[in-house]
C-alpha positions, 0 to 999 in steps of 0.5 A: 409673609402674610400676603393680607398685608398692603406694601403701600402702608408698609413703606410709607412714612409715618405721619408728624405729630401735630404742633402744639398751640401757641398761647398769646404773649402776656402784658408786660407788668406796669412799672409800680406807681412811685411814692410821690404821686400816691402823696400827690393825689392824698394832697387833692383829696383833702383839698378837695374837702377843704374847699367843700367846706369852705362852700358850706360854711359861706353857705350857712353863714348866708342864711344864719341870723346873726346880726353882726355879719354884713348882709350878702344880698344887700343893695348897693349904688350899683343895684342888687337884691330888693329890699326886704319888706317888712312891718314895724311897730313904734316903740311907745310908753305903756304900763305892764302888769306883773302877773304871779301864775300858779295851779290852784285847787277850788276849795269850799270854806265850809264842808259839813258832815250832817250826822244825828246826835241822837239815835231814833228811828228817821221818819222824814227826809226834808231835802233833795240831792243837789239842792241849794239850802240855807242855814237853819233850813229843815233837813230830816226828822228823827222820831221824837216820842222816846226823848217826849216821854222821858221829858214828862217823867222829868216834869213830874219828877220836879213836881215832886220834888217841889212838893217836898221842898215846900214842906221841907221848908215850912217845917222849918219855919215852926221848927225855928219859932219853937227853937225861939221857946226853947221847946225843940233841940236845936239839932232838930233845927239844923237836920230841917235845913239840911233837908230843905238844900237836899229837896232844892238840890233834887229840884235843880236835878229835875230841871236838867233832866227836863232841859236834857229832854228838851235838847234831844227833842231839839236833836230829832228835827234836823236843820243845815248848820251852813248855807251851801250845797246839798250832796248825795243822800248817805241814808234813806227814810225809814232806817235807823240812825244813831251818832255812831254813824260813819257816812252821817246823812249828807254832807253839805258844802259851802260854794257861795262864797268859795275859795282857791288854795294854790301855791306859788315859789317862795321868791314872790313871798316878799313882793306879795307880803309887802302888798298885802301889807300895804293894804293893797288888794291883790287881784286873782283870776281863776282859768280852766284846766287848760288855761284858756276859759276864764271862770271867776275874779276874785282876790287874795285874802291871806297867805299861810305862816309857813313855807314848805320846806320840800318844794320851797312854796308858800299857800295863798288862799284866794276867795271868789263870790262864786254867784253862778257857780262857775268854781267847783270844790276840788276842781283845778284850776290856773290861778294868776295873781295881779301883784304890781303895775309897772307904769311908765315903761316902754314898750315893744310887741313882742315879735319885736324881740329877737335872740342871738348869740350875745342876748336879746336885741331888736332891728331898728328902722332908721330914717333912710329905711335902713336897719340897725342892730340894737342890744336890749335888755327886756323886762316884764312882758305880757300876753302881747308886749313887753317892756324894755329896760334899755336900748330903746328909745320912745318913738323908734320903730322896730321890726316885728315881720320879716326879720329872719333875713335881715342884717345890719344895714339892709335896706328895707320896705315898710309896708304896714298895711296889705292893701296900701301896701299892693299899690305902692311901687316897688322901686329899691329907694322906695319911701313907707307906704301911705297910712289907710285913712278911716280904715281904707287902703289906698287906691291905685292910680288906675283903679278905672280899670280893675281887672288891669290894676289887679294883674299889675298888683299881682305881678308886682307883688310877685317882684317884691316879695322875696319869698314869693315863688319863682316866675317860671322859666321863659316868662315875660318879666313885668312891667314897670309900675307907673309913676305915682 
């Protein structure tokens, strides 16, 4: 036995092993959701979407300018929203001009390129660039000495042939006397007659050469063929010029009078042709490229003899005096032709005409300060007024400002004069503001205290104007206006 062995360790019992850790119990699985619950949740979700769509539709229906829907904010017997502040205008009888607008180009009535008709040295320039010249004014001088020499030669030849003709006639007279005496042959007399005729023809040829030489000398002095404005010089003094030169000497453009050629659709041809056939003068106004500044006023002179099939338009020419030179050749302009005038039409301001799903309409102000929707048919219009073909009568009031929130039967407060309207009472049943007198607004009752009156008017505008900014939270309400 091993003496080193500890008897106590041998006799002791072996230690027990550690127990394994206890794991937490898992939660029991939930029972599956019944199919009926899922279907109910789906229907609730669809119902919520439908309610949201309904509220959105009602919101847009309230702000949409549909004239057929009754007002939701109209003041009723028990009170409600204040009346809408508007401005109105009266339908009156007036004349509406019928215009035809077109794009045109300023075109000169005469554009001449001045060329030399003979060859020679350019001795003198008699114009300045940009000068206004008249027909017959001196422009240039070409050396005429060669043509003067030719003229002298032709004149000398004419003198020679004239002497030969006189000699031949004298001989013919003697031959005729001798022929009567039967002293010479008849053939000799006939030959002399032919010689006289030849000398006469030579004289005519010499005279033609003289005329040609005189004409060439006249061509050496170049004058303006038409009145107009001289352009830039194409050749300088001292150059040799001839008739075959491509550029010529200078270009003259007539600017007084001047014309504008413009095109308009063929649908306007019957009306324009009928007016011109009746002898009427159709005024034409030319505006600048931006169609803002008026340049000149003229009249239609003629129309083209055919319609352009590629564009379906026909051309017209209008003539302008252009004394101030406002129209320049090849300038782009806007032409406006007064074709006719519609007389005795019912006219309203352009702002009174509204457009809805059913077409054009207007808000008519009735005597009880309510508005009604009136369907109208419009006719020709100009920059500020529109003619009414049907739907309105002379004297009826139409809304020209503040119509964006109106509905059928809505209460309104008419304020055509801001000064007078500021002092008017702000009651729901208020009548029209009193018109201004002598160009001044109506004076408030408490004008003796301008500061207090101004504060009351400011609060009154905030209360009555629906477009005004809302008052701050907690602010004291504006006091009621004093009775008038």
